[in-house]
KOLVEXPA-186998 format. One line per field, with one value per residue: x, y, z of N, C-alpha, C, CB in turn. Coordinates in steps of 0.001 Angstrom, whole numbers, m for minus. Glycine has a CB too. Layout:
! residues N
n_east	c(X;...)
n_north	c(Y;...)
n_up	c(Z;...)
ca_east	c(X;...)
ca_north	c(Y;...)
ca_up	c(Z;...)
c_east	c(X;...)
c_north	c(Y;...)
c_up	c(Z;...)
cb_east	c(X;...)
cb_north	c(Y;...)
cb_up	c(Z;...)
//
This chain:
! residues 286
n_east	c(23322;21570;21736;21616;23133;23040;20204;20499;21195;19465;16300;13469;12319;13540;14543;15257;17077;19222;19934;18738;18050;14829;12174;11696;12576;15702;15526;17004;18415;19353;21319;21004;18694;18433;19194;18847;17844;15824;14140;13509;11544;10463;10530;9513;9272;8263;10051;10817;10995;12269;12190;12905;14588;13477;14644;14799;13386;10736;9488;7572;6851;6760;5510;5005;3142;4907;6140;6454;7998;7210;8696;9968;9353;9193;8295;9035;9363;6142;6294;5576;3132;3043;2737;1163;655;m750;518;1812;1360;3230;2496;4022;4792;4518;5107;4364;3080;2915;2091;1239;m855;m678;m1568;m3053;m3527;m5512;m4144;m2912;m3195;m1818;m1941;m1213;348;m179;594;m589;m757;m1184;m2757;m2775;m4521;m4385;m5325;m6929;m7703;m10024;m7975;m7341;m7780;m6527;m6754;m5990;m3943;m4819;m4235;m4538;m5068;m5573;m6821;m4949;m5202;m4345;m3698;m3047;m3272;m1905;m1101;m2366;m4132;m4596;m6747;m8334;m9942;m12609;m13112;m14282;m13256;m9982;m8897;m9591;m11415;m11856;m14185;m13061;m12110;m12437;m11258;m11655;m10087;m8889;m9460;m8337;m8609;m8523;m9250;m12187;m12528;m12833;m12536;m13220;m15797;m16241;m18862;m17672;m16394;m17303;m16191;m16330;m15045;m13921;m14207;m12731;m12757;m12717;m13364;m15873;m17090;m17483;m17039;m17605;m19646;m20705;m22109;m23221;m20985;m19720;m20100;m21277;m19450;m17014;m15344;m13824;m10489;m8790;m9319;m9525;m6067;m5938;m6520;m4562;m2425;m2396;m2196;56;1639;1030;1738;4745;5281;3272;577;m328;1534;2139;2407;558;m1793;m2060;m2486;m4333;m6597;m6988;m7533;m10083;m11310;m11428;m12976;m15315;m15818;m15300;m12892;m11428;m9129;m6007;m3966;m2221;232;1033;m254;1769;3809;4618;4736;3417;4464;7219;10188;11366;9666;8493;10833;10606;9079;8073;9876;8651;6321;6674;7305;4428;3150;3731;2966;301;m1966;m1789)
n_north	c(20676;18405;16019;13630;13911;16670;17800;16193;18352;19962;22613;23338;25028;23547;23894;26464;26672;25116;26585;26271;26820;29124;26594;23258;20737;17928;15214;12966;10202;7407;6014;7660;8249;5031;5298;4447;6949;9219;11926;15258;17647;19260;21348;20953;21848;21060;19252;16095;12854;9965;6573;5268;2851;3286;4364;6096;7723;10362;12577;14863;16383;18593;18143;20090;19874;18477;14866;11807;9377;5790;4563;1764;1418;m467;m308;2527;5785;7045;8809;9653;12240;14172;15954;16238;17714;18322;16353;13742;10260;7970;5165;3555;1422;35;m1249;m2647;m251;2613;5756;7453;10296;11167;14430;13530;15769;17234;15815;12931;9391;6846;4218;2808;189;m709;m2333;m4398;m1812;m285;2323;5448;7544;8877;10660;11895;13686;15136;13698;11750;8578;6320;3288;1414;m871;m2070;m3465;m5564;m3374;m2106;m286;887;1161;3346;3624;5560;9840;11373;10623;12530;13127;16856;17848;15218;16207;14984;13273;9623;7711;6143;6379;8562;9337;11616;13036;12202;10570;7294;5604;2208;1230;m1795;m3054;m5646;m8072;m6488;m5085;m2677;m1855;841;3169;5768;6976;9765;11445;10442;9152;7293;4763;1786;m150;m2005;m4616;m7145;m10044;m8901;m7163;m5537;m4921;m2689;m559;2738;4418;6592;5801;3011;884;m1287;m4769;m8096;m9517;m12618;m14020;m13519;m11909;m13104;m15483;m16150;m15387;m17598;m20122;m19124;m19792;m22813;m23497;m22715;m24532;m27172;m27243;m26738;m29138;m31184;m32417;m35308;m34756;m34035;m31770;m30190;m31810;m30893;m28651;m27846;m29820;m27243;m25368;m26277;m26354;m23552;m22458;m23894;m23290;m24489;m23619;m20472;m19529;m17989;m18671;m19741;m21105;m22475;m25248;m25910;m26828;m29024;m32545;m33895;m33132;m33482;m31863;m31131;m31569;m28719;m26527;m26273;m24498;m22660;m20567;m18944;m18677;m16568;m14516;m14094;m13443;m10982;m9555;m8976;m8165;m8475)
n_up	c(m7601;m6478;m3598;m1246;910;934;1444;4279;5960;5406;5303;5031;2200;m734;m3140;m3047;m457;m1753;m3912;m6494;m9882;m11576;m12744;m13560;m11570;m12852;m10945;m10758;m9635;m9757;m7327;m5434;m5382;m3771;m1441;1874;3802;6130;5288;6191;6820;4322;1912;m1510;m5214;m8135;m9328;m10826;m11108;m12448;m13178;m10818;m7624;m4957;m1859;339;2716;3662;5783;7215;5386;1905;m1174;m3857;m7371;m8307;m10258;m10606;m11785;m12602;m10594;m8237;m5202;m1869;1174;1417;1416;1537;4147;7575;8007;5298;2794;m369;m2863;m6189;m7578;m9726;m10358;m11758;m13203;m10838;m8782;m6055;m2773;271;1423;3822;4524;6794;8052;5813;3553;749;m2199;m5259;m6648;m9071;m9463;m12297;m13674;m11440;m8731;m6401;m3557;m972;1307;4180;5482;8217;9221;6883;4271;1006;m1487;m3733;m5322;m8278;m9144;m12013;m14305;m12356;m9976;m6771;m4086;m1157;691;3485;6114;9530;12388;15188;18594;19464;20197;19887;17075;14614;12075;11150;8935;9208;11372;12911;11325;11205;10072;9992;6481;4090;1886;m280;m2790;m4639;m8260;m9272;m11911;m13984;m11852;m10174;m7035;m5202;m2573;m263;2693;3825;5635;8286;6531;4445;1918;65;m1659;m4080;m7254;m9358;m11911;m14265;m12974;m10152;m8233;m5781;m3951;m1882;1462;2583;5222;7599;6370;4750;2548;136;m1204;m2872;m4981;m5628;m6044;m5055;m3270;m3342;m2171;1533;2689;3150;2566;m293;m103;1060;m591;m2689;m967;m1090;m3439;m4053;m2255;m3666;m6007;m5544;m3186;m4161;m4478;m3008;m703;2523;3958;1800;2455;5510;4869;3161;5156;6785;5799;4402;7682;8483;5941;6710;9510;11883;12763;13969;13777;12912;11925;10265;9535;11411;10798;9309;11009;12668;13684;11440;9471;7347;7561;5314;3429;4474;4118;1137;867;2268;1456;m622;536;2458;571;m449;1436;2059;349;1886;3784;6414)
ca_east	c(22900;20842;21895;20722;24086;22834;19370;19916;21614;18550;14963;12304;12187;15113;14746;16199;18056;20359;19945;18299;17519;13311;11641;11477;14348;15197;16210;16551;19633;19618;22318;20546;17057;18025;19835;18114;17849;15225;14731;12654;10601;12094;9774;9802;8055;8155;10371;10698;11853;11644;12727;14108;14360;13102;14872;14048;11747;10302;8692;7132;7404;6034;5640;3861;3527;5722;6262;7357;7351;8136;9430;9886;8848;9008;7957;9515;8697;5616;6966;4711;2921;4093;2027;938;m105;m1300;1682;1154;2426;2562;3641;4302;5106;4755;4576;4925;3296;1758;1477;605;m1465;14;m2322;m2768;m4320;m5909;m3120;m3184;m2174;m1884;m1217;m590;547;203;158;m278;m526;m1665;m2461;m3671;m4993;m4401;m6447;m7440;m9095;m9522;m7027;m7813;m6996;m7203;m5806;m5015;m4717;m4991;m3969;m4291;m5441;m6155;m6273;m4465;m5761;m3226;m4173;m2505;m3895;m1020;m1169;m3672;m3934;m6009;m7338;m9518;m10645;m14531;m13895;m14667;m12136;m8252;m8544;m10576;m11203;m13094;m14216;m11364;m12338;m11677;m11772;m10958;m9531;m9338;m9510;m8309;m8184;m8457;m10129;m12333;m13122;m12491;m12483;m14595;m15844;m16682;m18652;m16376;m16733;m16797;m16082;m15614;m13714;m14119;m13453;m12173;m12741;m12344;m14002;m17083;m17490;m17443;m16879;m19059;m19870;m22876;m22805;m22783;m20388;m18825;m20356;m21052;m17796;m17266;m14877;m12939;m9810;m8283;m9657;m8840;m4792;m5539;m6556;m3154;m621;m2268;m1782;1998;2256;575;3240;6654;5715;2699;m540;m206;2818;1792;2344;m760;m2949;m2449;m2721;m5833;m7334;m6836;m8766;m11920;m11633;m11850;m13797;m16614;m16236;m14307;m11532;m11593;m7430;m5325;m2189;m2022;1387;831;m418;2958;5365;4171;5316;3379;4853;7898;10996;11832;8574;8485;11558;10403;7610;8747;10657;8195;4989;6701;6388;3676;2454;4130;1578;m1451;m2713;m1773)
ca_north	c(19427;17538;14802;12845;14662;17977;17252;15486;19226;21602;22599;24526;25091;22343;25639;28276;26103;24595;27957;26148;27483;28159;25446;21787;20140;16414;14680;10482;10458;6436;5799;8789;7555;4008;5390;4067;7777;9842;13400;16440;19154;19734;21287;20896;22285;21295;18040;15504;11851;8544;4625;4532;2030;3660;4161;7251;8141;11603;12841;16602;16673;18790;18070;20207;19645;17200;13948;10928;8478;4436;4516;1012;882;m1183;89;4168;7052;7666;8687;9874;14389;13766;16372;16219;18456;18473;15273;13094;9252;7357;3834;3275;m108;81;m2504;m1960;1220;2815;6870;8116;10875;12118;13789;13676;16820;17212;13988;11930;8288;6430;2896;2587;m950;m711;m4202;m3988;m925;102;4192;5373;8934;9084;11480;11345;14685;15899;13307;10840;7012;5947;2301;1624;m2251;m1801;m4931;m5438;m2446;m2389;752;443;1991;3511;4818;7565;10986;12806;10312;12539;14169;17825;17428;14563;15968;15066;11590;8482;6498;6461;6387;9022;9712;13314;14344;11758;10117;6048;5129;1484;577;m2844;m3482;m7095;m8888;m5228;m4422;m1800;m1484;1918;3464;6482;7520;10922;12181;10370;9200;5752;4504;785;m157;m2964;m5016;m8564;m11239;m7625;m6766;m4104;m4485;m1482;792;4011;5198;6958;5248;1377;899;m2701;m6013;m9146;m10405;m14343;m14944;m12214;m11319;m14273;m17286;m15825;m15744;m19935;m20741;m18898;m20552;m24067;m24179;m22920;m25631;m27844;m26857;m27486;m30189;m32402;m33270;m36056;m34363;m34278;m30458;m30277;m32641;m30710;m27320;m28651;m29452;m26328;m24350;m27076;m25632;m22054;m22144;m24342;m22224;m25345;m23092;m18740;m18923;m17527;m18626;m20969;m21725;m23664;m27006;m26813;m26631;m30112;m33566;m34716;m32096;m33175;m30099;m30883;m30314;m27000;m25751;m26345;m23886;m21658;m19006;m18316;m18573;m15452;m13454;m14249;m13182;m10209;m8466;m9120;m7050;m9134)
ca_up	c(m7531;m5241;m3288;m225;1910;968;2232;5239;7081;4927;6198;4251;464;m1043;m4209;m2283;576;m2766;m4684;m8076;m11080;m11989;m14105;m13454;m11802;m12312;m9484;m10960;m9702;m8637;m6287;m3985;m4136;m3591;m71;3511;4670;6660;5218;7126;7034;3091;305;m3076;m5362;m8846;m8948;m11585;m11018;m12982;m13151;m9933;m6811;m3467;m194;739;3305;3723;6478;6946;4239;1271;m2402;m5039;m8573;m8808;m11195;m10433;m12571;m12821;m9178;m7383;m3794;m826;2408;2097;447;2096;5739;8217;7516;4411;1734;m1846;m3889;m7331;m7684;m10462;m10350;m13095;m13603;m10531;m8391;m4693;m2158;1587;2504;5495;4801;8096;8629;4746;2791;m1085;m2652;m6263;m6818;m9893;m9763;m13106;m13391;m10144;m8370;m4918;m2186;1150;2040;5421;6251;9994;9557;5572;2803;m469;m1314;m5252;m6771;m9770;m9819;m13568;m14056;m11009;m9010;m5114;m4219;m127;2022;5233;7419;10565;13884;15618;19543;20030;20414;19128;15811;13847;10192;11118;8058;9168;11948;13264;10561;11924;9634;9658;4964;3668;36;m328;m3811;m5714;m9035;m9953;m12918;m14313;m10634;m10031;m5437;m4832;m1581;508;3919;3602;7432;8870;5175;4418;303;371;m2983;m4921;m8714;m10219;m13650;m14878;m11754;m9503;m6397;m5863;m3330;m460;3105;2790;6862;8410;4965;5270;1500;34;m2891;m3352;m5894;m5211;m6287;m3740;m3027;m4066;m1585;1766;2050;3857;2174;m783;395;1405;m1945;m3681;m401;m1400;m4790;m4063;m1668;m4453;m6659;m5162;m2872;m4697;m3682;m2220;m151;3879;3494;1250;3168;6354;5081;2966;5951;7315;4703;5123;8862;8694;5673;7618;10586;12672;13178;13554;13678;10875;12215;9225;9104;12316;10302;8566;11371;13138;13273;10758;7966;7262;7484;3772;2605;4641;3314;251;773;3216;1083;m1521;990;2961;68;m653;2521;2101;m472;1473;4799;7663)
c_east	c(22758;21320;21494;21655;23492;21281;19231;20079;20045;17239;14267;12240;14232;15004;15371;17392;19157;20126;20107;17706;15771;13038;11992;12567;14159;15636;16019;17460;19737;19860;21468;19358;17206;18860;18400;18592;16331;14748;13334;13132;11543;10047;9713;8989;8601;9489;9806;11603;11375;12980;14239;13831;13987;13660;14676;12974;11324;8864;8888;7944;6792;6100;4600;4185;4654;5144;6755;6653;8400;8921;8990;10491;9030;9062;9076;8108;7449;6142;5318;4621;2960;2459;2276;607;25;m97;1054;2561;1798;3579;4213;4300;5376;4066;4885;4095;2029;1554;285;726;m600;m1339;m1873;m3733;m4347;m4748;m3876;m2420;m2548;m983;m621;m745;920;m449;154;45;m2253;m1849;m3004;m3687;m4889;m6194;m6021;m8041;m8724;m8858;m7790;m6903;m7147;m6202;m5305;m5111;m3839;m4776;m3706;m4012;m6476;m5608;m6064;m4744;m4438;m4151;m3428;m2944;m2990;m248;m2223;m3218;m4732;m6630;m8664;m10028;m12128;m14713;m13227;m13702;m10640;m7985;m9636;m10126;m11960;m12956;m13700;m12410;m11925;m12154;m10481;m9596;m9995;m8536;m9632;m8269;m7819;m9981;m10686;m13100;m12214;m11665;m13626;m14352;m16954;m17498;m17762;m16213;m16026;m17400;m15089;m14097;m14760;m13370;m13704;m12134;m12162;m13339;m14934;m17169;m16976;m17149;m18369;m18405;m20906;m23200;m22191;m21876;m19015;m20394;m20449;m19811;m18548;m16451;m14364;m11397;m8692;m8755;m9110;m7026;m4617;m5458;m5103;m1963;m1340;m2158;m378;2439;1771;1921;4162;6625;4806;1575;m1012;1174;1286;1267;879;m1591;m2956;m2781;m4421;m6704;m7759;m7528;m9409;m12261;m11857;m12472;m15611;m16583;m15816;m13212;m11833;m9778;m6684;m4665;m2245;m1339;1311;939;1107;4373;4722;4645;4740;3643;6792;8595;11440;11074;8405;9226;11392;9302;7890;9157;9342;6526;5289;6899;5417;1987;2518;3353;733;m992;m2740;m1630)
c_north	c(19021;16686;14659;13695;15986;18713;17138;16969;20844;21223;23774;23812;24723;23726;26322;27761;25136;26380;27215;26850;27191;27128;24056;21400;18682;15900;12727;10849;8917;6092;6773;8289;6440;4573;5190;5518;9072;11158;14464;17155;20034;20252;21897;20396;21968;20169;16605;14078;10874;7561;4712;3524;2795;3737;5277;7101;9477;11638;14517;16988;17634;18959;19140;19935;19132;15714;12974;9674;7165;4078;3288;1750;448;m801;1483;4666;7154;7666;8988;11758;14519;15166;16420;16540;18523;17801;14359;11841;8329;5674;3377;2057;m61;m518;m2141;m1135;1411;4555;7970;9914;12286;12441;14635;14656;17637;16557;13262;10533;7463;5201;2444;1320;m617;m2329;m3520;m2914;m625;1899;3696;7002;9746;9998;11691;12787;15198;14930;12212;9849;6710;5179;2035;219;m1694;m3322;m4794;m4916;m3292;m1213;m98;1570;1847;4435;5414;8874;11901;12263;11247;14062;15193;17937;17126;14746;15852;13542;10303;7170;6985;6229;7065;9851;10213;13409;13511;10885;8673;5549;3726;1113;m390;m2574;m4984;m7337;m7457;m5418;m2615;m1578;m56;3183;4366;6721;8488;11515;11982;10037;8201;5449;3346;832;m1254;m3686;m6788;m9462;m10110;m8003;m5660;m3967;m3302;m180;1929;4552;5728;7040;3696;1053;m302;m3823;m6970;m9759;m12034;m14896;m13475;m13241;m12843;m15651;m17350;m16208;m17616;m19715;m20414;m19923;m21971;m24216;m23461;m23871;m26841;m27735;m27537;m28741;m31109;m32305;m34121;m35922;m34296;m33003;m30023;m30530;m31910;m29135;m27940;m27935;m28412;m25264;m25212;m26585;m25269;m21834;m22874;m23808;m23410;m24273;m21426;m18294;m18936;m17556;m20071;m21398;m22829;m24588;m27157;m26994;m27667;m31569;m34815;m34298;m32849;m31710;m30408;m30148;m29011;m25821;m25770;m24739;m22529;m20134;m18151;m18158;m17058;m14692;m13435;m13704;m11582;m9133;m8823;m8480;m7523;m8466)
c_up	c(m6376;m4762;m2141;917;2228;1096;3783;6721;6237;5415;4944;2781;m374;m1952;m3469;m1232;m578;m3922;m6124;m8662;m11108;m13107;m13229;m13203;m11749;m11591;m10085;m11491;m8456;m7180;m5223;m3543;m3682;m1502;1106;3895;4952;6430;6001;7452;5659;2220;m1079;m4376;m7098;m9760;m10035;m11195;m11099;m12806;m12508;m8325;m5478;m1993;208;1477;4085;4862;7006;6103;3307;m525;m3587;m6240;m8712;m9782;m10687;m11165;m12721;m11697;m9017;m5992;m3024;497;2886;1166;1562;3887;6045;7961;6662;3901;669;m2654;m5257;m7198;m8190;m10388;m11178;m13201;m12793;m9588;m7020;m3785;m831;2178;3132;4992;5632;8818;7317;4399;1323;m1456;m4023;m6968;m8305;m9971;m11208;m13392;m12926;m9581;m7377;m4108;m931;1302;3408;6230;6921;9194;7991;4479;1683;m781;m2742;m6360;m7292;m9336;m11482;m13701;m13315;m10246;m7338;m5156;m1978;726;2736;5887;8681;11705;14450;17117;19887;19339;19097;17502;15159;12590;10913;9967;8202;10268;11881;12786;11775;11744;9806;7453;4377;2661;m238;m2080;m4471;m6887;m9292;m11460;m13727;m13018;m10804;m8309;m5589;m3336;m554;1196;4063;4878;8193;7610;4659;2530;887;m1300;m4233;m6171;m9159;m11545;m13615;m13648;m10128;m8234;m6534;m4894;m1651;685;3094;4526;7372;7542;5129;3484;1935;m1145;m3152;m4344;m5981;m5242;m4643;m4340;m2925;m2734;m372;1702;2228;3215;566;m1237;376;565;m2896;m2776;m839;m2623;m4327;m3032;m2730;m5350;m6593;m4709;m3747;m3727;m2760;m955;1702;4718;3213;2028;4518;6657;4128;4021;6875;7001;5133;6420;9033;7811;6139;8706;11457;13105;13020;13920;13349;11450;10778;8495;10210;11776;9613;9074;13070;13002;12289;9096;7934;6397;6251;3424;2881;3867;2028;m513;1675;2791;679;m374;1624;2423;m437;157;2533;1333;m147;3249;6192;8864)
cb_east	c(23560;19798;22989;20737;25580;23475;19415;20936;24188;18378;15183;13020;11410;15178;13345;14750;17052;19727;21348;17681;18378;12216;12837;10954;15672;15146;14853;14990;20144;20237;24069;20215;15419;18647;20752;18909;19192;15632;15107;12074;10875;13997;8755;10819;7537;7963;9773;10907;12501;11018;12946;15110;15433;12332;16238;13669;11314;10011;8731;7236;7564;5729;5460;3304;3477;6206;6868;7750;6939;9170;9075;10489;8347;9658;8052;11637;8112;4386;8540;5006;3812;4728;1720;704;m55;m1827;2420;587;2880;2907;4717;4397;6371;4762;5208;6089;3686;2967;1410;1266;m1362;1129;m3918;m3100;m4131;m6388;m3642;m3128;m2175;m1900;m844;m1037;1188;m625;1823;1014;m39;m722;m2951;m2520;m3890;m4009;m6960;m8745;m9203;m8246;m5269;m7481;m7866;m7461;m5152;m5605;m3974;m6666;m2057;m4051;m6136;m5477;m7486;m3064;m7193;m2003;m4754;m721;m3745;662;m1444;m5334;m4950;m5828;m6767;m9500;m10290;m15815;m12938;m16076;m12312;m6960;m8350;m11311;m11154;m12142;m13515;m9590;m12105;m11885;m12164;m10682;m9715;m8952;m10908;m7105;m6824;m8185;m9092;m12682;m12620;m11522;m12459;m14727;m16366;m15258;m18322;m15617;m16446;m17223;m15379;m15326;m13164;m14202;m14816;m11034;m11467;m12760;m12799;m19158;m16993;m16354;m17043;m18750;m19959;m23688;m22091;m23878;m20152;m17766;m19124;m22431;m16627;m16277;m13734;m13362;m9521;m8747;m11821;m9236;m4711;m6455;m7965;m2525;130;m3122;m2689;2991;1776;m811;3838;7673;5749;3639;m854;m270;3973;3006;3198;m938;m2643;m1749;m1273;m5800;m7239;m5879;m8824;m11969;m11518;m10956;m13255;m16803;m17986;m13626;m10144;m13145;m6751;m5415;m1356;m2541;2762;m203;m1998;3214;6183;3175;5669;2253;4706;7989;12497;11897;7216;8969;12649;10020;6227;9997;11994;8336;4431;7182;6698;4170;3033;5150;1211;m2700;m4306;m896)
cb_north	c(18659;16959;14365;10789;14895;18338;16313;13689;19666;22112;23296;26556;27457;20058;26737;29630;24983;22430;29200;25301;26807;29090;25552;21062;20617;15483;15356;9121;12324;6138;6287;10588;7223;2537;7136;2446;8315;9713;13876;16301;20173;17426;21475;20173;23983;22648;18048;16311;11795;8619;3649;5929;1149;3024;3685;7916;7056;12052;11761;17725;15609;19594;16616;21444;20551;16646;14258;10792;9214;4567;5585;m182;435;m1973;m1337;5129;6579;7299;10103;9143;15655;11623;17178;15857;19524;19681;14772;13978;8666;8751;3999;3928;m812;1103;m3934;m1186;2830;2528;6802;7162;10615;11503;13811;12137;17602;18396;12380;12495;7182;7293;2488;3468;m1741;908;m5948;m4707;338;m744;5880;4885;9695;7348;12929;9829;16096;17119;12745;11532;5467;7109;2221;3011;m4585;m1028;m5469;m5694;m814;m3964;2046;72;1203;4315;4667;7923;11505;13416;8880;12880;13415;19251;16625;13321;16419;16510;11074;8180;6040;4597;4938;9524;8805;15494;15856;10164;10861;4752;6617;2060;1004;m4104;m2794;m7772;m10084;m3698;m4698;m1630;m3259;1314;2226;8275;6245;11834;13239;9644;10457;4347;5991;1247;2437;m3549;m4078;m8570;m12722;m5623;m6242;m4578;m5488;m1659;m261;5756;4666;8595;6484;624;2258;m2532;m6462;m10439;m9824;m14875;m16108;m11158;m9672;m14187;m17834;m15097;m15000;m21592;m20103;m16785;m20440;m24770;m23737;m21353;m25817;m27428;m25862;m26723;m30344;m33820;m33676;m37098;m32297;m34860;m30334;m31054;m34414;m31364;m25888;m30519;m30004;m26197;m24025;m29040;m25297;m21028;m22078;m25725;m21453;m26662;m23747;m17593;m18856;m16237;m19299;m21106;m20756;m23834;m27416;m26264;m24282;m30036;m33941;m35268;m29408;m34100;m29490;m31915;m30562;m26729;m25919;m27732;m25028;m22305;m19050;m19224;m19904;m15295;m12875;m15187;m13945;m10511;m8322;m11251;m6752;m9962)
cb_up	c(m8112;m5400;m3435;m247;1310;m177;1830;5420;6979;2937;8307;4074;m22;m1919;m4662;m875;1973;m3828;m4210;m8434;m12511;m12378;m16019;m14513;m10390;m12934;m7491;m12007;m9305;m8873;m6733;m4317;m4797;m4983;69;4746;4276;7373;3189;8167;9210;1805;412;m3152;m4593;m8644;m7478;m12637;m10155;m14845;m15227;m9473;m6790;m3278;408;m221;4390;2111;7395;8171;3680;1962;m2496;m5221;m9216;m7429;m12196;m8917;m13981;m13981;m7924;m7881;m3595;m930;3384;1501;m1588;1637;6476;9658;7763;3713;1789;m2203;m3648;m8162;m6456;m11932;m8956;m14816;m14407;m10668;m9160;m4346;m2639;1413;1669;7867;4128;9155;10460;3448;3356;m2170;m1807;m6619;m4873;m10985;m8422;m13677;m13750;m9233;m8988;m4153;m1909;2155;784;6150;5818;12288;10903;5212;2916;m516;190;m4938;m6534;m11608;m9026;m14898;m14457;m9871;m9821;m4268;m5753;m57;1648;6180;7877;10290;15022;14360;20579;19800;22185;20500;15674;15252;8130;11463;7702;8872;12471;12006;8228;11494;7918;10944;4274;4570;m1094;798;m3656;m4557;m9636;m8958;m13830;m15625;m9361;m11300;m4460;m5462;m2100;m537;5247;2412;8732;10150;4460;5716;m1255;1050;m2653;m4478;m9481;m9359;m14734;m16795;m11086;m10322;m4443;m6174;m4298;m930;4240;1994;7926;9516;2799;7473;268;649;m4536;m3868;m5937;m3079;m7390;m3346;m985;m6098;m2583;3635;2578;5335;2233;m320;2042;1893;m2717;m3737;1968;m983;m6539;m3601;m15;m4914;m6262;m3780;m1431;m4696;m4048;m3067;m1240;4528;2279;367;3340;6992;4313;3320;6259;7324;2849;5516;9413;8802;4588;7942;10699;11720;12086;14996;14076;9597;14652;8590;9032;12938;8816;7251;11524;12799;14337;11153;8469;7226;8707;2776;2693;5902;3485;398;1492;3624;m496;m3219;2098;3653;m534;m815;3790;1940;m1938;893;4399;7662)
//
């Protein structure tokens, strides 16, 4: 039996450590996967996990030939220095992922929803993306010489897609600075309200963008305030003025919430939007 308690003290090959039989191992235990624990230095071969909410975080672990189906993840799972080989992620919904120094080799992502992804020194090699939505991607630069993916030696970026294929993938409100695409294949892939400043790609696969990610976010936030408070409210007028000032270049200050916390916006109006506004912020790579 595979339990988190047994894995907290195990190291190396989980199948050998727990004396599991040959063949696929179904570990779809919702209670175990929801636990907020960090598992380290483990190897998982041919594991199957379906329809769980993930609280576990893996560090320095290796996964090979595993299937993850219907996972719901929020800020966990892809911990630091993990390796994923020939793994399949099917119909997974992931928010707030980081994946520092992770390597994905020969994997497949099918019908993935990935929101607010902030990778650092992350590699996808020979990996397939099909019918996926990637919203709010922004590579992170961490100035620490110890936090380096050895498989990306010599690369100038923080996120590298090498010989990957993208089929019917929709990128929305992504920042592609420090992202590298090498020898990738593109089919029916689109980008909307993204920033391609600082991208490195041997193929221009994207079209001209109508908006940048931050301006698109401001439009969503303004619509939320209009719905909650009304178009004649002080909150809507103050936020609309900020949107106009930012769009016209009169301000480059991205502290968008400041205009809601002044003596011109009643506290009651702020309270109507603050919870939903925080949820909206959580989906974007700020």
